[in-house]
C-alpha positions in Angstrom: 0.0 0.2 0.0 1.3 3.6 -1.0 1.8 6.0 1.8 0.2 9.3 1.4 1.1 12.5 2.0 -1.3 14.8 4.1 -1.0 18.0 6.3 -2.4 18.5 9.8 -4.4 21.7 9.1 -3.0 24.8 10.3 -1.6 27.4 8.2 -0.6 30.9 8.2 -2.6 34.2 7.4 -1.8 35.8 4.1 0.5 38.9 4.7 -2.3 41.0 3.1 -5.1 40.1 5.8 -5.5 41.2 9.0 -6.1 38.8 11.7 -8.9 40.9 13.5 -10.5 41.2 10.1 -10.4 37.5 9.3 -11.5 36.5 12.2 -14.4 39.2 12.3 -15.3 37.5 8.6 -15.0 33.9 10.0 -17.8 34.2 12.5 -19.9 36.1 9.7 -19.1 33.8 7.3 -19.9 30.6 9.5 -23.6 32.3 10.4 -23.8 33.1 6.8 -23.3 29.1 5.8 -25.1 27.8 8.5 -28.1 30.1 6.8 -27.4 28.5 3.3 -25.9 32.0 1.7 -22.8 32.3 0.0 -20.2 34.4 2.0 -18.6 35.1 -1.7 -21.7 37.6 -2.4 -20.6 39.7 0.3 -17.7 41.9 -0.3 -16.3 42.1 3.6 -16.9 38.3 3.3 -15.1 37.6 0.0 -12.2 39.9 0.9 -11.5 38.7 4.2 -12.4 35.0 4.6 -13.6 33.3 1.2 -10.7 34.7 -0.8 -8.4 34.1 1.9 -9.1 30.3 2.5 -8.8 30.0 -1.5 -5.6 31.5 -1.6 -4.3 29.3 1.3 -6.0 26.3 -0.2 -4.0 26.6 -3.5 -1.0 27.2 -1.8 -1.4 23.9 -0.3 -2.5 22.2 -3.4 0.8 23.4 -5.2 3.1 21.6 -2.8 1.9 18.4 -4.0 0.0 16.7 -1.3 -2.0 13.9 -2.0 -4.2 14.7 0.3 -5.3 18.5 1.6 -6.6 19.6 4.6 -8.7 22.7 4.2 -6.4 25.9 5.8 -7.2 26.2 9.6 -6.4 29.6 10.2 -9.0 30.4 12.9 -8.3 29.0 16.9 -8.7 25.4 16.7 -11.0 25.6 20.1 -12.9 28.3 19.6 -14.0 27.5 15.8 -16.1 24.5 17.7 -16.7 26.0 21.1 -18.4 29.2 19.7 -21.2 26.7 17.8 -21.5 24.6 20.9 -22.0 28.1 23.1 -24.7 29.4 21.2 -26.7 25.7 21.5 -25.9 26.1 25.4 -28.4 29.3 25.1 -31.2 26.2 24.4 -30.1 23.9 27.4 -28.1 21.7 25.7 -24.3 21.0 24.4 -25.7 19.7 21.1 -25.1 22.5 17.9 -27.9 21.9 15.7 -27.4 20.3 12.6 -27.5 23.6 10.3 -24.9 25.1 12.4 -22.5 22.5 12.8 -20.4 23.6 9.5 -17.1 24.3 8.8 -17.1 27.4 6.4 -14.0 26.6 4.8 -15.2 23.5 3.4 -18.1 25.2 1.9 -15.6 27.6 0.1 -13.5 24.4 -0.9 -16.8 22.7 -2.7 -17.7 25.8 -4.6 -14.4 26.4 -5.6 -13.3 22.7 -6.9 -14.3 22.4 -10.2 -11.9 25.7 -10.8 -8.8 24.1 -8.6 -9.4 20.8 -10.3 -8.9 22.8 -13.9 -6.2 25.2 -12.5 -4.1 21.8 -11.1 -5.2 19.1 -13.8 -6.6 17.0 -11.2 -9.7 14.8 -12.1 -10.8 15.4 -8.1 -9.5 17.7 -5.0 -8.7 15.1 -2.2 -9.8 16.8 0.5 -8.9 16.2 4.7 -11.0 17.8 7.0 -9.9 18.3 10.8 -12.6 18.8 13.9 -11.7 19.4 17.1 -12.0 16.2 19.4 -14.7 16.1 21.8 -12.5 15.5 24.9 -10.3 18.9 23.8 -13.5 20.9 23.4 -15.1 19.3 27.0 -11.6 20.5 28.5 -11.6 24.0 27.1 -15.0 24.5 28.3 -16.3 22.0 31.1 -12.8 21.2 32.9 -11.5 17.8 33.9 -14.5 16.8 36.0 -16.7 14.4 34.0 -20.1 14.2 33.6 -20.7 11.3 31.4 -24.0 12.6 29.3 -22.1 16.1 28.9 -19.4 14.0 27.4 -21.9 12.2 25.2 -23.6 15.6 23.9 -19.7 17.1 23.3 -19.2 13.8 21.0 -22.9 14.2 18.9 -21.9 17.9 18.0 -18.1 16.6 17.3 -20.3 14.0 15.1 -22.5 16.4 13.4 -19.6 18.8 12.4 -17.6 15.8 11.0 -20.2 14.3 9.2 -21.3 17.6 7.1 -17.9 17.6 6.0 -18.3 15.0 3.8 -18.1 15.8 0.5 -18.3 13.5 -2.8 -19.1 14.7 -6.0 -17.0 15.2 -9.7 -14.9 17.6 -8.2 -14.1 17.0 -4.8 -14.1 14.2 -2.0 -13.3 14.3 1.4 -11.1 11.1 2.2 -10.1 11.6 5.6 -11.9 13.0 8.8 -9.4 13.5 11.5 -10.6 14.3 15.4 -7.9 16.2 16.8 -7.1 15.5 20.5 -3.8 17.4 21.4 -4.1 17.2 25.1 -5.3 13.6 25.4 -2.7 12.1 27.5 -1.4 15.1 29.0 -4.1 16.6 30.9 -7.3 14.1 30.7 -10.8 14.6 31.6 -11.2 12.1 34.6 -13.6 9.6 33.0 -12.8 5.7 33.2 -11.7 3.6 30.1 -15.5 2.7 29.2 -16.6 6.1 28.9 -13.5 6.7 26.9 -14.3 4.8 24.4 -18.2 5.3 24.2 -17.2 9.0 23.5 -15.0 8.0 21.1 -17.3 5.7 19.1 -19.9 8.3 19.4 -17.8 11.2 18.2 -17.0 8.9 15.1 -20.0 7.6 14.1 -20.0 8.8 10.5 -18.9 6.9 7.4 -17.6 7.6 4.1 -14.1 8.8 4.9 -10.9 7.8 6.6 -11.4 8.1 10.0 -8.2 9.7 11.9 -7.7 10.6 15.9 -4.5 12.8 16.0 -2.7 12.6 18.9 -0.1 14.3 20.5 0.8 12.3 23.3 1.3 8.2 23.1 0.1 7.2 26.5 -3.1 6.1 25.9 -2.8 5.1 22.6 -4.0 1.0 23.8 -7.1 2.7 24.9 -8.1 4.3 21.3 -6.8 1.2 19.2 -9.8 -0.6 21.0 -12.2 2.4 19.4 -13.8 0.3 16.5 -14.7 3.5 14.5 -11.3 4.9 14.4 -9.0 3.8 11.2 -5.8 5.6 11.5 -3.8 6.6 14.1 -2.0 10.0 13.9 1.2 10.7 16.5 3.4 13.7 16.4 7.2 12.5 15.7 9.7 14.5 14.0 10.1 16.4 17.0 9.2 13.6 19.5 10.6 10.4 18.4 10.0 8.4 21.3 6.7 9.0 20.9 7.1 6.1 18.2 8.4 3.7 21.0 5.0 3.4 22.4 3.7 1.7 19.2 4.4 -1.1 17.4 3.2 -2.6 13.7 2.1 -6.2 15.5 -0.4 -3.7 17.9 -1.8 -2.1 14.6 -2.2 -5.2 13.3 -3.9 -6.8 16.7 -6.6 -3.7 16.5 -6.5 -3.5 12.8 -5.3 -0.2 12.6 -3.4 1.7 10.4 -0.9 5.1 10.9 -0.1 8.4 10.4 3.3 9.3 11.5 4.9 13.2 11.3 8.0 12.8 9.6 9.1 16.8 9.1 9.4 19.4 12.6 6.9 22.2 13.2 8.1 23.3 16.0 9.1 26.6 15.2 10.4 28.2 18.4 12.7 25.7 19.0 13.9 25.6 15.3 14.5 29.6 15.1 16.3 28.8 18.8 18.3 26.4 17.0 19.5 28.4 14.3 20.3 31.5 16.5 22.5 29.3 18.5 24.6 28.4 15.5 24.9 32.1 14.9 22.0 32.3 12.3 20.1 35.3 13.9 18.1 36.0 10.5 17.7 33.0 8.9 16.3 32.8 5.3 13.2 30.5 4.8 15.2 27.9 3.4 17.0 27.7 6.5 14.1 27.6 8.5 12.7 23.9 6.8 14.5 21.2 7.4 16.0 19.5 4.3 14.7 16.7 2.3 17.5 14.2 3.6 16.7 14.4 7.0 12.7 14.4 6.4 13.4 11.3 3.8 15.3 9.8 6.7 12.8 9.8 9.2 10.2 8.3 6.7 12.3 5.6 5.7 12.5 5.0 9.7 8.4 4.9 9.8 8.2 2.9 6.8 10.8 0.2 8.0 8.7 0.2 11.5 5.6 -0.1 10.1 5.6 -1.1 6.5 2.0 -1.9 5.0 0.2 0.0 8.4 1.7 3.7 7.8 -1.2 4.7 5.8 -0.8 8.4 6.2 2.6 10.5 6.8 3.3 14.9 6.5 4.7 17.2 9.0 3.6 17.2 12.3 1.1 19.7 13.2 1.5 23.4 14.0 2.2 25.3 11.1 -0.2 28.2 11.6 2.6 30.0 13.8 5.1 30.0 10.9 6.8 33.1 9.6 4.9 33.2 6.6 3.0 30.7 4.2 5.8 30.6 1.8 7.8 28.8 4.5 4.9 26.8 5.5 4.4 25.9 1.9 8.2 24.9 1.4 8.1 22.4 4.4 5.1 20.9 2.7 6.8 20.8 -0.7 10.0 19.2 0.8 7.9 16.7 2.7 6.3 15.7 -0.1 9.8 15.6 -2.2 11.2 13.3 0.2 8.4 10.8 0.4 8.3 10.7 -3.1 11.5 10.1 -3.2 11.5 7.0 -2.0 7.9 5.3 -2.9 
């Protein structure tokens, strides 16, 4: 099986846009999409949201990724917590189906035909990330576990995920990833059965590969027991020891696959390392790891997991990078490294 190159989602904003304008436009665009209206028809929304999403997604496509995540410019928690808070005004944590939207996916669906023509492809292969139920619960409720509330968060996450599933002539949602960066570091105090129940409910959708993206490997044994999960995605380029907690035999026993991060994105550390070497104002090409370094990580991951290595790409965290050009170069070098091997 060929290992596909994807990305986790976050991406820097274009230099032409002010963050405050984008964030204001994002909230408005989400409401417009929920109401069935096209944000491109409003001048402010077109310039500060719609165009931004298209331009950023185009840069990712240009990098040559096999599966391209929508450009996640908005805060990963606020993006989904804000609709949940609106639902709380009605006395529930379950977001109304109509309002469980990811407006970036709407934009990509509208622009897919144009993108296919531009890049000479039959269909855009889309990856979607949705912040997971435990991460949102931690942000909004805390560590004390209330099972009924956790399950409501899981249902909201499921609705967001299900509403991003596209399958038409020009675009298909190939992967949906539920992102749980705190899972294994700071946890909701829930027992194993509740963890499995919440994750099963959140992943209760079909017609896409289902990933769970983790930063800590400490609770992978539990995640492997979640029937609805297809792929365990783990940060490892900056934290190679994470891979010591999972083996090919564990994946085979659970009938799961894995996504491994092979390019570092911890930009503050990368810049600090360059500074220590005397590079105080690094150029873009110096910030990004070289192809050979990324290739060696991919070869090591392939040797460890074999055909169970279904996806690879950078670690997450590109949103904090100094420019879109630097982030795009990282994607390009990662693609080059993988394709030179496969």
